[in-house]
MIGU-330245 format. One line per field, with one value per atom (N, C-alpha, C): residue number from 1; atom name; residue in one letter; x negated, y negated, z negated. Coordinates in Angstrom, 1 decimal, always signed. Example, Ala and Ser with C-alpha at 12.3 -4.5 7.8 and 13.67 -1.06 7.14 Angstrom:
BEGIN
pos c(1  1  1  2  2  2)
site c(N  CA  C  N  CA  C)
code c(A  A  A  S  S  S)
xx c(-13.2  -12.3  -13.2  -12.8  -13.7  -12.9)
yy c(+5.7  +4.5  +3.3  +2.2  +1.1  +0.0)
zz c(-7.8  -7.8  -7.8  -7.1  -7.1  -7.9)
***
This chain:
BEGIN
pos c(1  1  1  2  2  2  3  3  3  4  4  4  5  5  5  6  6  6  7  7  7  8  8  8  9  9  9  10  10  10  11  11  11  12  12  12  13  13  13  14  14  14  15  15  15  16  16  16  17  17  17  18  18  18  19  19  19  20  20  20  21  21  21  22  22  22  23  23  23  24  24  24  25  25  25  26  26  26  27  27  27  28  28  28  29  29  29  30  30  30  31  31  31  32  32  32  33  33  33  34  34  34  35  35  35  36  36  36  37  37  37  38  38  38  39  39  39  40  40  40  41  41  41  42  42  42  43  43  43  44  44  44  45  45  45  46  46  46  47  47  47  48  48  48  49  49  49  50  50  50  51  51  51  52  52  52  53  53  53  54  54  54  55  55  55  56  56  56  57  57  57  58  58  58  59  59  59  60  60  60  61  61  61  62  62  62  63  63  63  64  64  64  65  65  65  66  66  66  67  67  67  68  68  68  69  69  69  70  70  70  71  71  71  72  72  72  73  73  73  74  74  74  75  75  75  76  76  76  77  77  77  78  78  78  79  79  79  80  80  80  81  81  81  82  82  82  83  83  83  84  84  84  85  85  85  86  86  86  87  87  87  88  88  88  89  89  89  90  90  90  91  91  91  92  92  92  93  93  93  94  94  94  95  95  95  96  96  96  97  97  97  98  98  98  99  99  99  100  100  100  101  101  101  102  102  102  103  103  103  104  104  104  105  105  105  106  106  106  107  107  107  108  108  108  109  109  109  110  110  110  111  111  111  112  112  112  113  113  113  114  114  114  115  115  115  116  116  116  117  117  117  118  118  118  119  119  119  120  120  120  121  121  121  122  122  122  123  123  123  124  124  124  125  125  125  126  126  126  127  127  127  128  128  128  129  129  129  130  130  130  131  131  131  132  132  132  133  133  133  134  134  134  135  135  135  136  136  136  137  137  137  138  138  138  139  139  139  140  140  140  141  141  141  142  142  142  143  143  143  144  144  144  145  145  145  146  146  146  147  147  147  148  148  148  149  149  149  150  150  150  151  151  151  152  152  152  153  153  153  154  154  154  155  155  155  156  156  156  157  157  157  158  158  158  159  159  159  160  160  160  161  161  161  162  162  162  163  163  163  164  164  164  165  165  165  166  166  166  167  167  167  168  168  168  169  169  169  170  170  170  171  171  171  172  172  172  173  173  173  174  174  174  175  175  175  176  176  176  177  177  177  178  178  178  179  179  179  180  180  180  181  181  181  182  182  182  183  183  183  184  184  184  185  185  185  186  186  186  187  187  187  188  188  188  189  189  189  190  190  190  191  191  191  192  192  192  193  193  193  194  194  194  195  195  195  196  196  196  197  197  197  198  198  198  199  199  199  200  200  200  201  201  201)
site c(N  CA  C  N  CA  C  N  CA  C  N  CA  C  N  CA  C  N  CA  C  N  CA  C  N  CA  C  N  CA  C  N  CA  C  N  CA  C  N  CA  C  N  CA  C  N  CA  C  N  CA  C  N  CA  C  N  CA  C  N  CA  C  N  CA  C  N  CA  C  N  CA  C  N  CA  C  N  CA  C  N  CA  C  N  CA  C  N  CA  C  N  CA  C  N  CA  C  N  CA  C  N  CA  C  N  CA  C  N  CA  C  N  CA  C  N  CA  C  N  CA  C  N  CA  C  N  CA  C  N  CA  C  N  CA  C  N  CA  C  N  CA  C  N  CA  C  N  CA  C  N  CA  C  N  CA  C  N  CA  C  N  CA  C  N  CA  C  N  CA  C  N  CA  C  N  CA  C  N  CA  C  N  CA  C  N  CA  C  N  CA  C  N  CA  C  N  CA  C  N  CA  C  N  CA  C  N  CA  C  N  CA  C  N  CA  C  N  CA  C  N  CA  C  N  CA  C  N  CA  C  N  CA  C  N  CA  C  N  CA  C  N  CA  C  N  CA  C  N  CA  C  N  CA  C  N  CA  C  N  CA  C  N  CA  C  N  CA  C  N  CA  C  N  CA  C  N  CA  C  N  CA  C  N  CA  C  N  CA  C  N  CA  C  N  CA  C  N  CA  C  N  CA  C  N  CA  C  N  CA  C  N  CA  C  N  CA  C  N  CA  C  N  CA  C  N  CA  C  N  CA  C  N  CA  C  N  CA  C  N  CA  C  N  CA  C  N  CA  C  N  CA  C  N  CA  C  N  CA  C  N  CA  C  N  CA  C  N  CA  C  N  CA  C  N  CA  C  N  CA  C  N  CA  C  N  CA  C  N  CA  C  N  CA  C  N  CA  C  N  CA  C  N  CA  C  N  CA  C  N  CA  C  N  CA  C  N  CA  C  N  CA  C  N  CA  C  N  CA  C  N  CA  C  N  CA  C  N  CA  C  N  CA  C  N  CA  C  N  CA  C  N  CA  C  N  CA  C  N  CA  C  N  CA  C  N  CA  C  N  CA  C  N  CA  C  N  CA  C  N  CA  C  N  CA  C  N  CA  C  N  CA  C  N  CA  C  N  CA  C  N  CA  C  N  CA  C  N  CA  C  N  CA  C  N  CA  C  N  CA  C  N  CA  C  N  CA  C  N  CA  C  N  CA  C  N  CA  C  N  CA  C  N  CA  C  N  CA  C  N  CA  C  N  CA  C  N  CA  C  N  CA  C  N  CA  C  N  CA  C  N  CA  C  N  CA  C  N  CA  C  N  CA  C  N  CA  C  N  CA  C  N  CA  C  N  CA  C  N  CA  C  N  CA  C  N  CA  C  N  CA  C  N  CA  C  N  CA  C  N  CA  C  N  CA  C  N  CA  C  N  CA  C  N  CA  C  N  CA  C  N  CA  C  N  CA  C  N  CA  C  N  CA  C  N  CA  C  N  CA  C  N  CA  C  N  CA  C  N  CA  C  N  CA  C  N  CA  C  N  CA  C  N  CA  C  N  CA  C  N  CA  C  N  CA  C  N  CA  C  N  CA  C)
code c(E  E  E  S  S  S  D  D  D  I  I  I  P  P  P  G  G  G  S  S  S  Q  Q  Q  F  F  F  P  P  P  E  E  E  I  I  I  T  T  T  A  A  A  G  G  G  R  R  R  L  L  L  L  L  L  L  L  L  A  A  A  S  S  S  T  T  T  P  P  P  L  L  L  Y  Y  Y  D  D  D  A  A  A  G  G  G  V  V  V  A  A  A  L  L  L  L  L  L  A  A  A  T  T  T  A  A  A  E  E  E  T  T  T  T  T  T  L  L  L  A  A  A  A  A  A  L  L  L  A  A  A  L  L  L  M  M  M  R  R  R  S  S  S  L  L  L  I  I  I  E  E  E  A  A  A  W  W  W  T  T  T  H  H  H  L  L  L  Y  Y  Y  F  F  F  L  L  L  M  M  M  G  G  G  T  T  T  D  D  D  D  D  D  L  L  L  G  G  G  D  D  D  A  A  A  A  A  A  C  C  C  R  R  R  A  A  A  M  M  M  R  R  R  I  I  I  E  E  E  Q  Q  Q  G  G  G  W  W  W  S  S  S  N  N  N  Q  Q  Q  T  T  T  L  L  L  G  G  G  L  L  L  A  A  A  Q  Q  Q  A  A  A  S  S  S  G  G  G  E  E  E  Q  Q  Q  H  H  H  V  V  V  L  L  L  D  D  D  I  I  I  A  A  A  L  L  L  R  R  R  R  R  R  K  K  K  A  A  A  E  E  E  I  I  I  T  T  T  R  R  R  L  L  L  R  R  R  D  D  D  Q  Q  Q  A  A  A  G  G  G  C  C  C  K  K  K  G  G  G  G  G  G  P  P  P  R  R  R  N  N  N  Y  Y  Y  G  G  G  D  D  D  V  V  V  D  D  D  Q  Q  Q  T  T  T  M  M  M  K  K  K  D  D  D  L  L  L  A  A  A  D  D  D  R  R  R  A  A  A  D  D  D  I  I  I  D  D  D  W  W  W  L  L  L  P  P  P  E  E  E  A  A  A  W  W  W  R  R  R  A  A  A  A  A  A  S  S  S  Q  Q  Q  M  M  M  A  A  A  H  H  H  A  A  A  A  A  A  G  G  G  W  W  W  E  E  E  W  W  W  S  S  S  V  V  V  Q  Q  Q  H  H  H  L  L  L  G  G  G  D  D  D  G  G  G  K  K  K  G  G  G  A  A  A  I  I  I  F  F  F  K  K  K  L  L  L  P  P  P  P  P  P  P  P  P  S  S  S  H  H  H  R  R  R  A  A  A  A  A  A  Q  Q  Q  L  L  L  N  N  N  H  H  H  L  L  L  V  V  V  V  V  V  M  M  M  F  F  F  N  N  N  S  S  S  L  L  L  A  A  A  Q  Q  Q  T  T  T  A  A  A  L  L  L  V  V  V  V  V  V  L  L  L)
xx c(-161.5  -160.6  -159.2  -158.8  -157.5  -157.1  -158.1  -157.9  -157.9  -158.0  -158.0  -156.6  -155.9  -154.6  -154.6  -153.5  -153.4  -153.6  -153.3  -153.4  -154.8  -155.8  -157.2  -157.7  -156.8  -157.2  -156.6  -157.3  -158.4  -159.8  -159.8  -161.1  -162.1  -161.6  -162.5  -163.2  -162.3  -162.8  -163.8  -163.4  -164.3  -165.7  -165.6  -166.9  -167.7  -167.1  -167.9  -168.5  -167.8  -168.3  -169.5  -169.4  -170.5  -171.7  -171.5  -172.6  -173.3  -172.6  -173.1  -173.9  -173.4  -174.0  -175.3  -175.5  -176.7  -178.0  -178.1  -179.4  -179.6  -178.5  -178.6  -179.2  -178.7  -179.2  -180.7  -181.0  -182.4  -183.3  -182.8  -183.6  -183.8  -182.7  -182.7  -183.7  -183.8  -184.7  -186.1  -186.4  -187.7  -188.1  -187.2  -187.6  -187.9  -187.5  -187.9  -189.4  -190.1  -191.5  -192.4  -192.0  -192.9  -192.0  -192.6  -191.8  -191.2  -192.0  -191.5  -190.2  -190.3  -189.2  -188.0  -188.1  -187.0  -185.9  -186.3  -185.3  -184.4  -185.0  -184.2  -183.4  -183.8  -183.1  -181.8  -181.8  -180.7  -179.6  -180.1  -179.2  -178.5  -179.2  -178.6  -177.5  -177.6  -176.7  -175.3  -175.2  -173.9  -173.1  -173.7  -173.1  -172.6  -173.4  -173.1  -171.9  -171.9  -170.7  -169.4  -169.6  -168.4  -167.9  -168.8  -168.4  -167.7  -168.2  -167.6  -166.2  -166.0  -164.7  -163.7  -164.1  -163.3  -162.8  -163.8  -163.5  -162.5  -162.8  -161.9  -160.5  -160.4  -159.1  -158.4  -159.2  -158.7  -158.0  -158.7  -158.2  -156.8  -156.6  -155.3  -155.0  -153.7  -153.2  -152.0  -152.0  -150.9  -151.3  -152.4  -152.9  -153.2  -153.7  -154.0  -152.8  -151.6  -150.3  -150.3  -150.8  -150.7  -152.1  -153.0  -154.4  -154.6  -153.9  -154.0  -153.7  -152.6  -152.3  -153.3  -153.8  -154.9  -156.1  -156.5  -157.6  -157.4  -156.2  -155.9  -155.9  -155.6  -155.7  -157.2  -158.0  -159.5  -160.0  -159.6  -160.0  -159.5  -158.3  -157.8  -158.6  -159.0  -159.8  -161.1  -161.7  -163.0  -162.8  -161.7  -161.5  -161.3  -160.8  -160.7  -162.0  -162.9  -164.2  -165.0  -164.9  -165.6  -165.2  -163.9  -163.3  -163.9  -164.0  -164.6  -166.1  -166.8  -168.2  -168.3  -167.4  -167.3  -167.0  -166.1  -165.7  -166.9  -167.6  -168.8  -169.9  -170.0  -171.0  -170.9  -169.7  -169.6  -169.7  -169.8  -169.9  -168.5  -168.0  -166.7  -166.5  -167.5  -167.3  -167.3  -168.0  -168.0  -166.6  -166.1  -164.8  -163.7  -163.8  -162.8  -162.7  -163.9  -164.0  -163.3  -163.7  -163.1  -161.6  -161.1  -159.7  -159.0  -159.5  -158.9  -158.9  -160.0  -160.1  -159.0  -158.9  -157.9  -156.5  -156.2  -154.9  -154.6  -155.6  -155.4  -155.1  -155.9  -155.6  -154.3  -153.9  -152.6  -151.5  -151.7  -150.7  -150.5  -151.7  -151.6  -150.9  -151.2  -150.6  -149.1  -148.7  -147.2  -146.5  -147.2  -146.7  -146.4  -147.4  -147.3  -146.4  -145.9  -145.0  -145.7  -147.0  -147.8  -147.4  -147.4  -147.1  -148.4  -148.4  -149.5  -150.4  -151.1  -152.0  -153.3  -154.2  -155.5  -156.3  -157.2  -158.0  -159.3  -159.7  -160.9  -161.8  -162.8  -163.8  -163.2  -162.1  -161.5  -160.8  -160.6  -160.0  -161.0  -162.2  -163.2  -163.4  -163.4  -163.7  -162.8  -161.5  -160.5  -160.6  -160.8  -160.9  -162.2  -163.3  -164.5  -164.2  -163.5  -163.1  -162.3  -161.3  -160.5  -161.3  -162.2  -163.1  -164.0  -164.6  -165.4  -164.7  -163.4  -162.6  -162.3  -161.9  -161.4  -162.6  -163.7  -164.9  -165.7  -165.4  -166.1  -167.6  -167.8  -169.1  -169.2  -169.7  -169.7  -170.7  -171.7  -172.7  -172.3  -171.2  -170.9  -170.5  -169.7  -169.4  -170.6  -171.5  -172.8  -173.6  -173.7  -174.5  -173.9  -172.6  -171.9  -172.2  -172.2  -172.5  -173.9  -174.8  -176.2  -176.6  -176.0  -176.2  -175.7  -174.5  -173.9  -174.8  -175.3  -176.2  -177.4  -178.0  -179.2  -178.9  -177.7  -177.4  -177.1  -176.7  -176.4  -177.6  -178.7  -180.0  -180.0  -178.8  -178.8  -179.6  -179.6  -180.2  -181.7  -182.3  -183.8  -184.2  -183.3  -183.6  -184.3  -183.8  -184.4  -185.9  -186.3  -187.7  -188.7  -188.2  -189.1  -189.6  -190.9  -191.5  -191.8  -191.4  -191.7  -193.0  -193.9  -195.3  -195.6  -194.6  -194.8  -195.1  -195.0  -195.3  -194.5  -193.3  -192.5  -192.9  -193.9  -194.4  -193.7  -193.6  -193.1  -193.7  -193.4  -194.0  -193.1  -193.0  -192.2  -193.2  -192.7  -193.6  -193.0  -191.7  -191.1  -190.6  -191.4  -191.0  -190.4  -189.5  -188.9  -190.0  -190.0  -190.9  -190.5  -191.4  -191.1  -189.9  -189.6  -188.4  -187.1  -187.1  -186.0  -185.8  -186.9  -186.9  -186.4  -186.8  -186.3  -184.8  -184.3  -182.9  -182.1  -182.7  -182.0  -182.0  -183.0  -183.1  -182.0  -181.8  -180.8  -179.4  -179.2  -177.9  -177.6  -178.7  -178.5  -178.1  -178.8  -178.5  -177.1  -176.7  -175.4  -174.3  -174.6  -173.6  -173.5  -174.6  -174.5  -173.9  -174.3  -173.7  -172.2  -171.7  -170.3  -169.6  -170.3  -169.7  -169.6  -170.6  -170.5  -169.4  -169.3  -168.3  -166.9  -166.7  -165.4  -165.1  -166.1  -165.9  -165.5  -166.2  -165.9  -164.4  -164.0  -162.6  -161.6  -161.9  -161.0  -161.1  -162.3  -162.5  -161.9)
yy c(-135.6  -136.8  -136.4  -135.1  -134.8  -134.9  -135.0  -135.1  -136.6  -137.5  -138.9  -139.5  -139.8  -140.4  -141.8  -142.3  -143.6  -144.6  -144.2  -145.2  -145.6  -144.9  -145.3  -146.3  -146.8  -147.9  -149.2  -150.3  -150.7  -150.4  -149.9  -149.7  -148.9  -147.8  -147.0  -147.8  -148.5  -149.3  -150.4  -151.1  -152.2  -151.6  -150.5  -149.9  -149.4  -148.9  -148.4  -149.6  -150.7  -151.9  -152.4  -152.5  -153.0  -152.1  -150.8  -149.9  -149.9  -150.0  -150.1  -151.4  -152.5  -153.8  -154.0  -153.3  -153.6  -153.3  -152.1  -151.9  -152.8  -153.2  -154.2  -155.5  -155.9  -157.2  -157.0  -155.9  -155.7  -155.7  -155.1  -155.0  -156.4  -157.2  -158.5  -159.4  -159.3  -160.1  -159.7  -158.4  -157.9  -158.3  -158.3  -158.7  -160.2  -161.0  -162.4  -162.7  -161.6  -161.8  -162.2  -161.9  -162.3  -163.0  -163.9  -164.6  -163.6  -162.6  -161.6  -160.9  -160.4  -159.6  -160.4  -161.7  -162.6  -162.4  -162.2  -162.0  -160.8  -159.8  -158.6  -158.8  -159.7  -160.0  -160.7  -161.5  -162.2  -161.2  -160.2  -159.2  -158.5  -158.2  -157.5  -158.4  -159.7  -160.6  -160.3  -159.9  -159.6  -158.6  -157.5  -156.5  -157.0  -157.9  -158.4  -159.4  -160.2  -161.1  -160.3  -159.2  -158.4  -157.7  -157.2  -156.6  -157.6  -158.9  -159.9  -160.2  -160.3  -160.6  -159.5  -158.2  -157.1  -157.3  -157.6  -157.8  -159.0  -160.1  -161.3  -160.9  -160.1  -159.6  -158.7  -157.9  -157.1  -157.9  -159.0  -159.9  -160.4  -160.9  -161.4  -162.7  -163.0  -164.2  -163.9  -162.6  -162.1  -161.5  -162.0  -161.5  -160.0  -159.5  -158.1  -157.2  -157.8  -157.1  -156.0  -156.3  -155.3  -154.9  -155.0  -154.7  -153.3  -152.3  -150.9  -150.7  -151.3  -151.1  -151.8  -152.9  -153.6  -152.7  -152.1  -151.2  -150.0  -149.5  -148.3  -148.7  -150.0  -150.4  -150.5  -151.0  -151.0  -149.5  -148.6  -147.3  -146.6  -146.9  -146.4  -146.8  -148.1  -148.6  -147.9  -147.7  -147.0  -145.5  -144.9  -143.5  -143.4  -144.4  -144.5  -144.6  -145.4  -145.6  -144.3  -143.7  -142.4  -141.3  -141.3  -140.3  -140.5  -141.7  -142.0  -141.5  -141.7  -141.2  -139.7  -139.1  -137.6  -137.0  -137.6  -137.1  -137.2  -138.3  -138.4  -137.5  -137.0  -136.1  -134.7  -134.3  -133.0  -131.9  -132.2  -131.2  -131.0  -129.7  -129.4  -129.6  -129.2  -129.3  -130.8  -131.7  -133.1  -133.7  -133.2  -133.7  -133.2  -132.0  -131.5  -132.4  -132.7  -133.6  -135.0  -135.5  -136.9  -136.8  -135.8  -135.6  -135.5  -134.7  -134.5  -135.9  -136.6  -137.9  -138.9  -138.9  -139.8  -139.4  -138.1  -137.6  -137.9  -137.8  -138.0  -139.5  -140.4  -141.8  -142.2  -141.7  -141.9  -141.4  -140.2  -139.7  -140.6  -141.0  -141.9  -143.2  -143.8  -145.0  -144.9  -143.8  -143.5  -143.3  -142.6  -142.3  -143.6  -144.5  -145.8  -146.8  -146.5  -147.4  -148.6  -148.5  -149.7  -150.2  -151.5  -152.1  -152.6  -152.8  -153.4  -152.3  -152.6  -151.6  -151.5  -150.6  -150.4  -151.7  -152.0  -153.2  -152.8  -153.6  -153.3  -154.5  -154.3  -155.4  -156.7  -156.5  -157.7  -158.6  -158.1  -158.9  -159.7  -159.4  -160.0  -161.5  -161.8  -163.2  -164.2  -164.0  -164.9  -164.9  -163.7  -163.7  -164.4  -164.3  -165.1  -166.6  -167.0  -168.5  -168.9  -168.1  -168.4  -168.5  -167.5  -167.5  -168.7  -169.1  -170.3  -171.5  -171.7  -172.8  -172.8  -171.7  -171.6  -171.8  -171.2  -171.3  -172.5  -173.3  -174.5  -174.2  -173.1  -172.7  -173.0  -174.2  -174.7  -173.9  -173.3  -172.6  -171.2  -170.7  -169.3  -168.9  -169.7  -169.4  -169.4  -170.3  -170.4  -169.2  -168.8  -167.6  -166.4  -166.3  -165.1  -165.1  -166.2  -166.2  -165.8  -166.4  -166.1  -164.7  -164.2  -162.8  -161.8  -162.1  -161.3  -161.3  -162.5  -162.5  -161.7  -161.7  -161.0  -159.5  -159.1  -157.7  -157.1  -157.9  -157.4  -157.7  -158.1  -158.4  -159.7  -160.3  -161.5  -162.6  -162.6  -163.7  -163.8  -162.7  -162.7  -163.7  -164.0  -164.8  -166.1  -166.7  -168.1  -168.0  -166.8  -166.7  -166.1  -165.8  -165.2  -166.2  -166.1  -167.0  -166.1  -166.5  -165.7  -166.1  -165.2  -165.5  -165.3  -164.8  -164.5  -163.1  -162.6  -161.2  -160.3  -160.7  -159.8  -159.6  -160.4  -160.3  -161.4  -161.1  -162.0  -161.8  -162.7  -162.6  -163.4  -162.9  -163.7  -164.8  -166.0  -167.1  -168.1  -168.2  -169.2  -168.5  -168.3  -167.6  -168.5  -168.1  -169.0  -169.5  -170.8  -171.4  -171.1  -171.3  -171.1  -171.7  -172.9  -173.6  -172.9  -172.3  -171.5  -170.3  -169.6  -168.4  -168.7  -169.8  -170.2  -170.5  -171.2  -171.4  -170.1  -169.2  -167.9  -167.1  -167.2  -166.5  -167.0  -168.4  -169.0  -168.5  -168.4  -167.9  -166.5  -165.7  -164.3  -164.1  -164.9  -164.8  -165.3  -166.4  -167.0  -166.0  -165.4  -164.5  -163.2  -162.6  -161.4  -161.6  -162.7  -163.0  -163.2  -163.9  -164.1  -162.7  -161.9  -160.6  -159.8  -159.7  -158.9  -159.4  -160.7  -161.3  -160.9  -161.0  -160.7  -159.2  -158.3  -156.9  -156.7  -157.4  -157.2  -157.7  -158.7  -159.2  -158.1  -157.5  -156.4  -155.2  -154.9  -153.7  -153.9)
zz c(-328.2  -328.1  -328.7  -328.6  -328.9  -330.4  -331.2  -332.7  -333.1  -332.2  -332.6  -332.5  -333.6  -333.5  -333.0  -332.4  -332.0  -333.1  -334.3  -335.4  -335.7  -335.1  -335.4  -334.4  -333.5  -332.7  -333.3  -333.3  -332.4  -333.0  -334.3  -335.0  -334.1  -333.5  -332.7  -331.6  -330.9  -329.7  -330.2  -331.2  -331.7  -332.2  -332.9  -333.3  -332.2  -331.1  -330.0  -329.3  -329.1  -328.5  -329.3  -330.6  -331.4  -331.3  -331.4  -331.4  -330.0  -328.9  -327.6  -327.4  -328.0  -327.8  -328.5  -329.7  -330.5  -329.8  -329.1  -328.4  -327.2  -326.6  -325.5  -326.0  -327.1  -327.7  -328.1  -328.8  -329.1  -327.9  -326.8  -325.6  -325.0  -325.0  -324.4  -325.2  -326.5  -327.3  -326.9  -326.8  -326.5  -325.1  -324.2  -322.8  -322.7  -323.6  -323.6  -323.9  -324.3  -324.7  -323.6  -322.3  -321.2  -320.1  -319.3  -318.3  -317.3  -316.9  -315.9  -316.4  -317.6  -318.1  -318.5  -318.6  -318.9  -317.9  -316.7  -315.6  -315.9  -316.4  -316.8  -318.0  -318.9  -320.1  -319.7  -318.7  -318.2  -317.7  -317.0  -316.5  -317.6  -318.7  -319.8  -320.5  -320.4  -321.0  -320.5  -319.2  -318.6  -319.4  -319.9  -320.6  -322.0  -322.6  -323.9  -323.8  -322.7  -322.5  -322.3  -321.5  -321.2  -322.5  -323.4  -324.6  -325.5  -325.5  -326.4  -325.9  -324.5  -324.0  -324.4  -324.4  -324.7  -326.2  -327.1  -328.5  -328.7  -327.9  -328.0  -327.5  -326.5  -326.0  -327.1  -327.8  -328.9  -330.0  -330.3  -331.4  -331.0  -329.8  -329.4  -330.1  -330.1  -330.8  -331.7  -332.0  -332.8  -334.2  -334.7  -336.0  -335.9  -334.7  -334.5  -334.4  -334.3  -334.3  -333.2  -332.0  -330.9  -330.5  -331.5  -331.1  -330.8  -331.4  -331.0  -329.6  -329.1  -327.7  -326.7  -327.2  -326.3  -326.3  -327.4  -327.4  -326.5  -326.5  -325.6  -324.2  -323.9  -322.5  -322.1  -323.0  -322.7  -322.5  -323.4  -323.3  -322.0  -321.6  -320.4  -319.2  -319.2  -318.1  -318.1  -319.2  -319.3  -318.8  -319.2  -318.8  -317.2  -316.6  -315.2  -314.5  -315.1  -314.6  -314.8  -315.9  -316.2  -315.2  -315.0  -314.0  -312.6  -312.2  -310.9  -310.8  -311.9  -311.9  -312.0  -312.7  -312.8  -311.5  -310.8  -309.4  -308.5  -308.6  -307.7  -308.1  -309.3  -309.8  -309.1  -308.8  -308.2  -309.2  -310.5  -311.6  -312.2  -312.1  -312.5  -314.0  -314.8  -316.3  -316.7  -316.0  -316.2  -315.8  -314.7  -314.2  -315.2  -315.7  -316.7  -317.9  -318.4  -319.6  -319.3  -318.2  -317.8  -317.7  -317.1  -316.9  -318.2  -319.1  -320.5  -321.2  -321.1  -321.8  -321.2  -319.9  -319.4  -319.8  -319.7  -320.1  -321.6  -322.4  -323.9  -324.2  -323.6  -323.9  -323.3  -322.1  -321.5  -322.5  -323.0  -324.0  -325.2  -325.7  -326.9  -326.6  -325.4  -325.1  -324.9  -324.2  -324.1  -325.4  -326.3  -327.6  -328.4  -328.2  -329.0  -328.3  -327.0  -326.3  -325.8  -325.5  -325.1  -323.7  -323.5  -322.3  -321.6  -320.3  -319.6  -319.1  -318.0  -317.4  -318.0  -317.5  -318.0  -317.8  -318.7  -318.6  -317.8  -316.8  -316.0  -315.8  -315.0  -314.8  -314.3  -313.5  -313.0  -314.0  -315.2  -316.2  -317.0  -316.9  -317.8  -317.5  -316.2  -315.9  -316.5  -316.5  -317.0  -318.6  -319.2  -320.6  -321.1  -320.3  -320.6  -320.6  -319.6  -319.5  -320.7  -321.1  -322.2  -323.5  -323.6  -324.8  -324.8  -323.7  -323.7  -324.1  -323.6  -324.0  -325.5  -326.0  -327.4  -328.3  -328.0  -328.9  -328.6  -327.6  -327.2  -326.9  -326.0  -325.6  -324.1  -323.8  -322.4  -321.6  -322.2  -321.4  -321.0  -321.6  -321.4  -319.9  -319.3  -317.8  -317.0  -317.2  -316.4  -316.7  -318.0  -318.4  -317.8  -317.7  -317.1  -315.6  -314.9  -313.5  -313.2  -314.0  -313.8  -314.1  -315.2  -315.6  -314.5  -314.0  -313.0  -311.7  -311.3  -310.2  -310.4  -311.6  -311.9  -311.9  -312.5  -312.6  -311.2  -310.3  -308.9  -308.0  -308.5  -307.8  -306.9  -306.7  -305.9  -306.6  -307.9  -308.7  -308.5  -308.1  -307.9  -306.8  -305.9  -304.7  -305.1  -306.2  -306.5  -306.9  -307.3  -307.8  -306.8  -305.6  -304.7  -303.6  -303.3  -302.3  -301.1  -299.9  -298.7  -298.2  -298.0  -297.6  -296.1  -295.4  -294.0  -293.8  -292.5  -292.2  -293.0  -293.5  -294.3  -295.7  -296.1  -297.5  -298.4  -299.7  -300.6  -302.0  -302.9  -304.2  -305.2  -306.4  -307.4  -307.9  -307.8  -308.1  -309.1  -309.2  -310.0  -311.3  -312.3  -313.5  -314.5  -315.3  -316.4  -317.3  -317.5  -318.5  -319.9  -320.9  -322.3  -322.8  -322.3  -322.7  -322.3  -321.1  -320.6  -321.5  -321.8  -322.6  -324.0  -324.6  -325.9  -325.9  -324.8  -324.7  -324.6  -323.8  -323.6  -324.9  -325.7  -327.0  -327.9  -327.9  -328.6  -328.2  -326.9  -326.3  -326.8  -326.7  -327.1  -328.6  -329.4  -330.9  -331.1  -330.6  -330.8  -330.3  -329.1  -328.5  -329.3  -329.7  -330.5  -331.8  -332.5  -333.8  -333.7  -332.6  -332.4  -332.1  -331.2  -330.9  -332.1  -333.0  -334.2  -335.1  -335.3  -336.2  -335.6  -334.3  -333.7  -334.0  -333.8  -334.1  -335.5  -336.5  -337.9  -338.2  -337.5  -337.7  -337.3  -336.2  -335.7  -336.6  -337.1  -337.9  -339.3)
***
């Protein structure tokens, strides 16, 4: 990380978001092949929406004038999350890497004189709503809520039938029309995500 100058942001962050999103999109499309795995495709959509909101945040409303600082805010949020995982791992070499990463992105932000705190999960919801309004995508907030429910397992509740004696079964699987609509949402979302990344790049 130490050889990456601040001048390479936001390109580094936009590239990372696009690279990370591509296999998630491919997996989401593949999971729509059967009714059962469609439920998992919906959970994956949460990550794609989050990546798109980060890219939308990077674009800003200033012709990318402060995009480098916005990118470093995203990177600082990621470094905080990585540090938390490293601390939980109990592995000293992993912790050392996470600490160096956090120190380096903080140094770059300070050097660039960036304002504002690290961007984290809590910022995604409002950015998603702004994005939905600006892009006139009325289904995005509902997709975000449904995907979040599925990602946190609460969304499975609608599809489970209780059979008594503590037994249950998945009985209400998405029909082909639902899977077709979700495929359309995935294609629109990933196309928009990729175009936003290319604008930033």
